[in-house]
C-alpha positions in Angstrom: 198.1 71.1 26.4 195.3 67.6 25.9 194.1 67.9 23.1 190.7 65.6 24.9 187.4 67.1 25.2 186.8 67.5 28.8 182.7 67.9 28.7 179.4 65.9 28.9 178.8 64.1 25.7 174.7 62.9 25.1 173.7 59.9 25.1 173.3 59.0 20.9 170.0 57.4 20.5 170.2 54.3 18.6 170.2 55.8 14.9 172.9 58.4 15.4 175.4 55.2 16.6 174.0 53.3 13.7 174.9 56.9 11.8 177.8 57.2 12.7 179.2 53.5 12.1 177.8 53.2 9.2 181.2 54.5 7.0 182.2 51.7 8.0 180.3 49.8 6.1 181.4 51.4 2.6 184.9 51.5 3.9 185.1 47.1 4.5 182.8 46.9 1.2 185.0 48.6 -0.8 187.7 46.6 0.8 186.3 43.1 0.3 184.7 44.7 -2.6 189.0 44.3 -4.3 189.9 41.3 -2.6 187.6 39.1 -3.9 188.1 40.3 -7.0 191.6 42.1 -7.3 193.6 38.3 -7.9 191.1 38.3 -11.1 191.8 41.6 -12.2 196.0 40.9 -11.7 195.3 37.3 -13.6 193.4 39.4 -16.6 196.2 41.6 -17.0 199.3 39.1 -17.2 200.0 39.0 -13.0 201.6 35.1 -12.8 199.6 33.3 -10.5 203.2 33.9 -7.6 203.4 37.7 -8.4 199.6 38.1 -7.4 200.7 37.7 -3.2 203.1 40.5 -4.4 200.6 42.6 -5.5 198.0 42.3 -2.6 201.1 43.7 -0.3 200.2 47.3 -1.0 197.2 46.5 1.6 199.7 45.9 5.5 202.2 47.5 3.8 200.7 51.1 3.2 198.5 50.1 6.9 201.6 49.8 8.8 202.6 53.0 8.0 199.2 55.5 7.1 196.9 54.5 10.4 199.2 56.1 12.6 200.4 59.4 11.0 197.3 59.5 9.9 195.3 58.7 13.1 197.5 61.7 15.0 196.8 64.3 12.2 193.5 63.9 12.2 194.1 64.7 16.4 195.4 67.7 15.7 193.8 68.9 12.5 190.0 71.4 13.5 188.3 72.4 10.4 186.0 75.3 11.4 183.0 73.5 9.8 183.8 70.0 9.7 185.3 69.7 13.7 188.0 67.3 13.6 187.6 63.7 11.9 185.4 64.7 9.3 187.9 66.1 6.2 190.0 63.0 6.5 186.5 61.1 6.1 185.4 62.6 3.2 188.5 62.7 1.7 189.5 59.3 2.1 186.4 58.4 0.8 185.9 60.1 -2.3 189.4 59.3 -2.9 189.4 55.6 -2.5 185.6 54.9 -4.1 187.6 56.4 -7.8 190.2 53.7 -7.4 187.8 51.5 -6.8 186.1 52.8 -9.9 188.6 53.0 -12.0 190.7 49.7 -10.9 188.1 47.0 -13.2 189.1 48.8 -15.9 192.8 49.1 -15.4 195.3 48.4 -18.6 198.2 47.2 -17.4 199.3 45.8 -14.4 201.3 48.1 -13.3 197.6 50.7 -13.4 195.9 48.0 -11.4 198.1 48.0 -9.1 198.8 51.2 -8.3 195.0 51.3 -8.2 194.6 49.0 -5.3 197.7 51.3 -4.0 195.3 54.5 -4.4 192.4 52.9 -2.5 194.6 51.1 0.4 195.8 54.6 1.5 192.6 56.5 1.0 190.5 53.6 2.5 193.1 54.5 5.8 193.1 58.3 5.7 189.0 57.7 6.2 189.5 54.4 8.7 191.2 55.7 11.8 189.9 58.6 12.4 186.6 56.3 12.5 187.3 54.9 14.4 188.9 57.4 17.4 185.4 59.0 16.3 183.2 56.7 18.4 184.8 58.2 21.7 184.9 61.2 20.2 181.2 61.6 20.3 180.4 58.7 23.3 180.4 58.8 26.4 182.2 56.5 28.6 178.3 54.6 29.2 178.2 54.6 25.2 181.7 53.8 24.0 181.0 49.6 23.4 177.6 50.2 21.9 179.5 52.1 19.0 182.4 49.3 18.5 179.9 47.2 18.3 178.1 48.5 15.8 181.1 49.3 14.3 181.7 45.6 14.0 178.5 45.0 13.2 179.3 47.3 9.7 182.4 45.7 8.9 181.5 42.4 9.0 178.2 43.3 7.0 179.5 45.1 4.6 182.0 43.2 3.9 180.0 39.7 3.6 177.8 41.8 1.3 181.1 42.6 -0.9 182.6 39.0 -0.6 179.2 38.1 -2.0 178.8 39.8 -4.7 180.0 38.0 -7.4 177.9 35.3 -6.7 175.2 37.4 -6.6 175.4 38.7 -10.4 176.8 35.5 -11.6 173.1 33.5 -10.0 170.9 36.4 -9.7 171.5 38.6 -12.4 172.7 36.3 -14.9 175.9 38.9 -14.6 179.7 38.7 -15.7 
């Protein structure tokens, strides 16, 4: 028995397509913010430069296991109010945001690595259902537009987050 939607999906306006893709801005913003700053956080907490690449293995290893599991689960989950994918968006966004907020305040290397792992796990919990959300919501004629908008949001979020350390130092004279 297939769980795929077989009815007619309404065309969405460009504003609605942007709205359904803006979550990717936040996900990529969080990941690139940690990518741009975690090496420094690790070194400030006493990690040797040759240890830092090992500490960054959390992200790809986490995605390798979490994404297929969450993708499978989100295909088969139904919440009476939020629908099929939105519970994963909410849980992932809240918990990864909490980890991102606490990460720069880590007191030990173990705490920083643990928070990075938590952020990566729940970033993946949000991201994987977001990918499928486009095909859930859009008719075939708009699917490409949805994926293009997701890619745009990923690039925009990553660019702004990666530039933040420079912006804070050079524009706002902080850091």
